[in-house]
C-alpha positions as CSV (number, residue, x, y, z in Angstrom):
1,M,177.7,16.4,-11.8
2,T,174.3,14.8,-11.9
3,P,172.8,14.0,-15.3
4,K,170.1,16.2,-16.8
5,P,166.8,15.4,-18.4
6,T,166.9,14.6,-22.0
7,P,165.2,17.0,-24.5
8,A,162.7,14.3,-25.4
9,Q,161.1,14.4,-22.0
10,D,157.7,16.3,-22.0
11,R,157.9,18.9,-19.2
12,S,154.2,19.7,-19.6
13,R,153.3,16.4,-17.9
14,V,154.3,14.9,-14.5
15,L,153.6,11.7,-12.8
16,T,152.6,11.6,-9.1
17,I,153.2,8.6,-6.9
18,N,151.6,8.3,-3.5
19,G,152.7,5.2,-1.7
20,G,151.1,3.9,1.5
21,S,152.0,0.9,3.6
22,S,149.7,-1.4,1.5
23,S,148.9,0.6,-1.6
24,I,150.5,2.7,-4.3
25,K,148.4,5.4,-6.0
26,F,149.6,7.1,-9.2
27,A,148.3,9.9,-11.5
28,L,149.4,11.7,-14.7
29,Y,149.0,15.5,-14.7
30,Q,149.1,18.0,-17.6
31,T,150.2,21.5,-16.9
32,G,147.5,24.0,-16.2
33,D,145.9,26.2,-13.5
34,P,145.1,23.9,-11.8
35,P,146.9,21.0,-13.3
36,R,144.6,18.6,-15.2
37,R,144.6,15.0,-14.2
38,G,144.5,12.3,-16.8
39,L,145.3,8.6,-16.3
40,Q,145.1,7.6,-12.6
41,G,145.2,4.3,-10.8
42,K,146.1,2.3,-7.7
43,I,147.8,-0.9,-6.7
44,D,145.9,-2.2,-3.7
45,R,146.3,-4.9,-1.1
46,I,150.0,-5.2,-1.4
47,G,151.3,-8.2,0.4
48,L,147.9,-9.7,0.6
49,P,145.9,-12.1,-1.6
50,G,144.0,-10.3,-4.3
51,T,146.7,-7.7,-5.1
52,S,145.6,-5.8,-8.2
53,L,146.2,-2.7,-10.3
54,A,143.2,-0.7,-11.3
55,F,143.3,2.5,-13.4
56,H,140.8,5.1,-14.6
57,D,140.5,7.5,-17.4
58,P,140.3,11.3,-16.9
59,A,136.6,11.1,-16.3
60,G,137.1,8.7,-13.4
61,N,135.7,5.7,-15.3
62,Q,137.5,2.4,-14.5
63,R,139.1,1.1,-17.6
64,E,141.0,-2.0,-16.4
65,T,141.8,-4.1,-13.4
66,Q,144.8,-6.4,-13.5
67,A,145.7,-9.0,-11.0
68,I,149.3,-9.1,-9.6
69,A,151.1,-12.0,-8.3
70,A,151.1,-11.8,-4.5
71,G,154.3,-10.1,-3.3
72,D,155.8,-7.4,-1.2
73,R,156.2,-3.7,-2.0
74,V,159.3,-4.3,-4.2
75,V,157.3,-6.7,-6.4
76,A,154.4,-4.2,-6.7
77,S,156.8,-1.3,-7.5
78,Q,158.5,-3.2,-10.2
79,F,155.2,-4.2,-11.7
80,L,154.0,-0.6,-11.6
81,Y,157.2,0.7,-13.4
82,D,156.8,-1.9,-16.1
83,W,153.1,-1.2,-16.6
84,L,153.7,2.6,-16.8
85,A,156.6,2.2,-19.2
86,K,154.4,0.2,-21.5
87,R,151.2,2.3,-21.0
88,I,152.6,5.9,-21.3
89,G,156.4,5.7,-21.7
90,F,158.6,7.7,-19.5
91,D,159.7,10.1,-22.3
92,A,156.2,11.4,-22.1
93,I,156.7,12.9,-18.6
94,G,159.0,15.6,-17.3
95,A,159.4,14.6,-13.7
96,I,158.0,12.3,-11.0
97,G,156.6,13.7,-7.7
98,H,156.6,11.4,-4.7
99,R,154.7,11.7,-1.4
100,I,157.3,11.2,1.3
101,V,155.8,10.6,4.7
102,N,158.5,12.3,6.8
103,G,161.6,14.5,5.9
104,G,162.7,14.7,9.6
105,A,164.0,18.0,10.9
106,R,165.9,18.9,7.8
107,Y,163.5,18.6,4.9
108,Y,160.0,20.1,4.6
109,E,159.6,22.0,1.4
110,P,159.1,20.1,-1.9
111,Q,162.5,19.7,-3.6
112,P,164.4,17.7,-6.2
113,V,165.6,14.4,-5.0
114,T,169.4,14.4,-4.4
115,E,171.8,11.9,-2.9
116,A,172.0,14.0,0.2
117,L,168.3,13.9,0.6
118,L,168.2,10.1,0.1
119,D,171.0,9.7,2.6
120,E,169.0,11.6,5.2
121,L,165.8,9.7,4.5
122,R,167.7,6.4,4.9
123,H,169.2,7.7,8.2
124,I,165.7,8.6,9.6
125,S,163.9,5.6,8.1
126,G,163.2,4.4,11.6
127,Y,160.9,7.4,12.1
128,A,158.3,5.8,9.8
129,P,159.4,2.2,9.2
130,E,156.0,1.3,7.6
131,H,156.5,4.0,4.9
132,L,159.9,5.5,4.4
133,P,161.8,2.4,3.4
134,A,159.2,1.6,0.7
135,E,159.2,5.2,-0.5
136,I,163.0,5.2,-0.7
137,A,162.9,1.9,-2.6
138,M,160.5,3.4,-5.2
139,I,162.8,6.4,-5.8
140,D,165.8,4.0,-6.1
141,L,163.9,1.9,-8.6
142,F,163.3,4.9,-10.9
143,N,166.9,6.1,-10.4
144,E,168.2,2.7,-11.5
145,R,166.0,2.3,-14.6
146,M,165.6,6.0,-15.6
147,P,168.6,7.8,-14.1
148,R,168.0,11.0,-16.2
149,L,164.4,11.3,-15.1
150,P,164.0,14.1,-12.4
151,Q,162.2,13.2,-9.2
152,V,160.8,15.5,-6.6
153,A,160.0,14.7,-2.9
154,C,156.9,16.2,-1.3
155,F,156.8,15.8,2.5
156,D,153.6,14.9,4.4
157,T,155.1,16.7,7.5
158,A,155.5,20.1,5.9
159,F,152.0,21.4,6.9
160,H,152.8,21.0,10.6
161,R,156.4,22.4,10.5
162,N,155.5,25.7,12.2
163,M,153.3,24.3,15.0
164,P,154.0,26.0,18.4
165,R,156.8,24.3,20.2
166,V,154.5,23.3,23.0
167,A,152.6,21.1,20.5
168,K,155.8,19.5,19.2
169,I,157.6,18.5,22.4
170,L,157.3,14.9,23.6
171,P,157.3,14.5,27.4
172,I,160.4,12.3,27.5
173,P,164.0,13.1,28.5
174,R,165.1,16.3,26.7
175,R,168.3,14.8,25.2
176,Y,166.2,12.9,22.6
177,Q,165.1,16.2,21.1
178,A,168.6,16.5,19.6
179,D,167.9,13.2,17.7
180,G,164.8,14.7,16.1
181,V,162.3,12.8,18.4
182,E,159.3,15.1,18.4
183,R,155.7,15.3,17.2
184,Y,155.8,15.7,13.4
185,G,152.2,15.1,12.4
186,F,151.2,13.6,9.0
187,H,148.5,13.9,6.3
188,G,150.0,17.3,5.6
189,L,149.5,17.2,1.8
190,S,145.8,16.5,2.4
191,Y,145.6,19.4,4.9
192,A,147.3,21.8,2.5
193,F,144.7,20.9,-0.2
194,L,141.8,21.2,2.3
195,M,142.9,24.7,3.3
196,E,143.3,25.9,-0.3
197,E,139.9,24.4,-1.2
198,L,138.3,25.9,1.9
199,A,139.5,29.4,0.9
200,R,138.2,28.8,-2.6
201,V,134.7,27.6,-1.6
202,A,134.2,29.6,1.6
203,G,136.4,32.6,1.1
204,A,139.7,33.8,2.6
205,E,138.1,35.0,5.8
206,A,136.8,31.5,6.6
207,A,140.2,30.0,5.9
208,L,141.7,32.3,8.5
209,G,139.3,31.2,11.2
210,K,139.4,28.5,13.9
211,I,139.3,25.3,11.9
212,V,139.4,21.6,12.7
213,L,140.3,19.3,9.8
214,A,139.4,15.7,10.1
215,H,141.1,13.4,7.5
216,L,139.4,10.1,8.2
217,G,140.4,7.1,6.2
218,N,142.3,3.9,6.8
219,G,144.8,6.3,8.3
220,A,143.0,8.9,10.3
221,S,144.1,12.2,11.9
222,L,142.8,15.6,12.8
223,A,144.5,19.0,12.7
224,A,143.8,22.3,14.4
225,V,144.3,25.4,12.2
226,R,144.2,29.1,13.1
227,D,145.0,32.0,10.9
228,G,145.8,29.6,8.1
229,K,148.5,27.8,10.1
230,G,148.5,24.4,11.8
231,I,148.8,24.7,15.6
232,D,148.3,21.0,16.5
233,T,147.6,17.6,15.1
234,S,146.6,14.2,16.5
235,M,149.4,12.1,15.0
236,G,152.8,12.4,16.6
237,F,156.3,11.1,16.1
238,T,154.9,8.3,13.9
239,P,151.6,7.9,12.0
240,A,150.5,5.2,14.6
241,A,149.6,7.9,17.1
242,G,146.3,9.8,17.6
243,V,142.8,8.3,16.9
244,P,142.3,4.6,16.4
245,M,142.5,3.7,12.7
246,S,141.8,0.7,10.5
247,T,144.7,-1.4,11.9
248,R,146.7,1.2,13.9
249,S,146.1,1.5,17.6
250,G,146.3,5.3,17.9
251,D,147.4,6.6,21.3
252,L,148.2,3.9,23.9
253,D,149.3,3.7,27.5
254,P,153.1,3.3,27.1
255,G,153.1,0.9,30.1
256,L,151.7,-1.7,27.7
257,V,155.2,-2.2,26.3
258,S,156.5,-3.4,29.6
259,Y,153.3,-5.3,30.4
260,F,153.4,-7.4,27.2
261,A,157.2,-7.9,27.4
262,H,156.7,-9.5,30.9
263,T,153.5,-11.4,30.2
264,E,154.0,-12.6,26.7
265,N,157.7,-12.0,26.1
266,M,156.7,-9.6,23.3
267,T,159.6,-8.0,21.5
268,A,159.8,-4.5,20.3
269,Q,159.2,-5.7,16.7
270,Q,156.2,-7.8,17.7
271,F,154.8,-4.8,19.5
272,H,155.3,-2.6,16.4
273,I,153.5,-5.1,14.2
274,M,150.6,-5.4,16.7
275,I,150.0,-1.6,16.9
276,N,150.3,-1.0,13.2
277,H,148.7,-4.1,11.6
278,E,146.6,-5.9,14.3
279,S,145.0,-3.1,16.3
280,G,142.5,-0.3,15.8
281,L,139.1,-1.3,14.2
282,L,140.5,-4.7,13.3
283,G,141.8,-5.4,16.8
284,V,138.6,-4.5,18.6
285,S,136.2,-6.1,16.1
286,E,138.3,-9.2,15.4
287,T,136.6,-9.3,12.0
288,S,137.4,-6.3,9.8
289,S,139.4,-3.1,9.5
290,D,136.7,-1.6,7.2
291,L,134.1,0.6,8.8
292,R,131.6,-0.3,6.1
293,D,131.7,-3.9,7.1
294,L,131.5,-3.0,10.8
295,L,128.4,-0.7,10.3
296,E,126.7,-3.6,8.6
297,R,127.5,-6.0,11.5
298,E,127.1,-3.8,14.5
299,G,123.4,-4.8,15.0
300,T,124.4,-8.5,15.5
301,D,128.0,-8.3,16.6
302,I,129.0,-6.5,19.8
303,R,132.6,-6.5,18.7
304,A,131.7,-4.5,15.5
305,A,129.5,-2.2,17.6
306,D,132.4,-1.5,20.0
307,A,134.8,-0.7,17.2
308,V,132.4,1.8,15.6
309,A,131.6,3.4,18.9
310,M,135.3,3.7,19.8
311,F,136.2,5.3,16.6
312,C,133.5,7.9,16.7
313,Y,134.1,8.6,20.4
314,Q,137.8,9.2,20.0
315,V,137.4,11.5,17.0
316,K,134.8,13.5,18.9
317,K,137.3,13.8,21.8
318,W,140.0,15.2,19.5
319,I,137.5,17.7,18.1
320,G,136.8,18.9,21.7
321,A,140.5,19.0,22.5
322,F,141.2,21.1,19.5
323,A,138.3,23.4,20.2
324,A,140.0,24.1,23.6
325,A,143.3,24.7,21.9
326,L,141.7,27.0,19.3
327,G,139.4,28.8,21.6
328,G,136.3,27.6,19.7
329,I,135.5,26.3,16.2
330,D,134.4,28.2,13.2
331,T,134.6,25.4,10.7
332,L,134.8,21.6,10.9
333,V,135.9,19.8,7.7
334,F,135.5,16.1,7.0
335,A,137.7,14.5,4.4
336,G,139.3,11.1,3.5
337,G,137.5,7.9,2.5
338,I,135.4,7.7,5.7
339,G,135.0,11.4,6.2
340,E,133.8,12.0,2.7
341,N,131.6,9.0,2.3
342,S,130.1,7.9,5.6
343,A,127.1,10.0,6.6
344,E,126.5,7.7,9.5
345,I,130.0,8.2,11.0
346,R,129.8,12.0,10.5
347,S,126.5,12.1,12.2
348,R,127.7,10.1,15.2
349,I,130.8,12.2,15.6
350,C,128.9,15.4,15.6
351,E,126.2,14.2,17.9
352,G,126.3,16.2,21.2
353,L,128.6,19.0,19.8
354,D,126.0,21.7,20.1
355,F,128.0,23.3,22.9
356,L,130.6,24.1,20.3
357,G,128.1,25.8,18.1
358,I,127.6,22.9,15.8
359,R,124.0,22.3,14.7
360,F,123.8,19.4,12.4
361,D,121.5,19.0,9.4
362,E,120.8,15.3,8.8
363,M,119.2,15.8,5.4
364,R,122.2,17.7,4.1
365,N,124.5,15.1,5.7
366,T,122.7,12.3,4.0
367,A,122.9,14.1,0.7
368,G,126.7,14.4,1.1
369,G,127.1,18.1,1.5
370,P,129.1,20.2,0.7
371,V,127.8,22.0,3.8
372,I,126.1,19.6,6.3
373,S,125.4,22.0,9.2
374,A,122.2,23.9,9.6
375,D,121.8,27.4,8.5
376,A,121.5,28.5,12.1
377,S,124.7,26.7,13.1
378,R,127.4,29.1,14.4
379,A,130.1,26.7,13.2
380,K,130.0,25.4,9.6
381,V,130.5,21.7,9.0
382,R,131.7,20.9,5.5
383,I,132.7,17.9,3.4
384,I,135.7,18.5,1.1
385,H,137.0,15.8,-1.1
386,T,140.8,15.9,-0.6
387,D,143.4,15.5,-3.3
388,E,146.9,14.9,-2.2
389,D,148.1,14.1,-5.7
390,A,147.0,17.5,-7.0
391,V,149.2,19.1,-4.3
392,I,152.2,17.0,-5.4
393,A,151.6,17.8,-9.1
394,R,151.4,21.6,-8.4
395,A,154.7,21.4,-6.4
396,V,156.5,19.5,-9.2
397,F,155.3,22.0,-11.9
398,R,156.5,24.9,-9.7
399,I,159.9,23.4,-9.4
400,L,160.0,22.6,-13.2
401,D,159.0,26.2,-13.9
402,A,161.5,27.7,-11.5
403,T,164.5,25.8,-12.8
404,E,165.6,25.8,-16.5
405,T,166.8,22.3,-16.1
406,L,165.8,20.1,-13.1
407,Q,168.7,17.8,-12.2
408,A,168.1,14.2,-11.5
409,T,169.8,11.9,-9.0
410,P,172.3,9.4,-10.5
411,P,171.9,5.8,-9.5
412,P,174.0,4.7,-6.6
């Protein structure tokens, strides 16, 4: 029998943890409709010089930045645990919700962490080697130090679960489908929030239309949605697919694997490192993975100009492809760090999309929305600030409410 939460734990507050390949975001939520966010923060640049933890108060004002000794994800996770234990104490929360990048073919819906779930995640960790091992290690850390604290897994692939089969199949020998090799798609927690928010700000009818969601940040992807359901997405079996990103290549000619193996004796692991950490904007520009840096340099550095142009062009292509899959576009939504904050990138992506019914308003775009299309535009273009952590928090509270006592996973 798994141990149960102690009565001292406050079930009205939950902690969310959103771990990326080089960062860990966290937030504390109080029950409510919607849940109210309090303390929030982020450990950034994990594994690089300048690793630090910064946190903010409920109003979003930065309260503290603390340097962390350079180290890997394990070091950062242990630091975060110790910092949270001192800052808030774990008796003050009822459960922890984790973003899990991929639950494979078995797990989609948010659910309590169990040994069976962890065993499956370990089994499929090769599906997302940049994310899953670190996410599992974080759960294990809390199990080891707080074995009676319930944890909940929220899967980034859930939004795409019911895509049409034609959108899931990879054109490789059919036998690999039995091993779960298919297009999963990611950023699902973000897309779930964007659809809920679109229904709130534009109405239920708009949320049932033909929609392209563009989550553009360090990781970038797009999703096509019709009748409120995802029908396709740009990322595939791993988050490295789709549009070029900060350091990820996006889609590549698979013949490059053989080419580099023959010309440079490149191993599979070296190729993996290259397409995940040395490619995309960084690879083309040779200077930076940050679009803000590249926009500043593009006037004097052709490499920066090439990287910016490539990113905008590829995103535009995916919008066009999804317009074909949807039979048109009613709404285009920009989200993510780039999509929400870069008027220049939004403008370049939308340039020339008049044939899709998109008429852009540069003044509204510069002002930051929320609607950046012209009144006469047949398709609406919106900016929506995404919030994956809020989706995680709501899922955890639902599970807490639905179970009299949420069971936790014992340490191994």
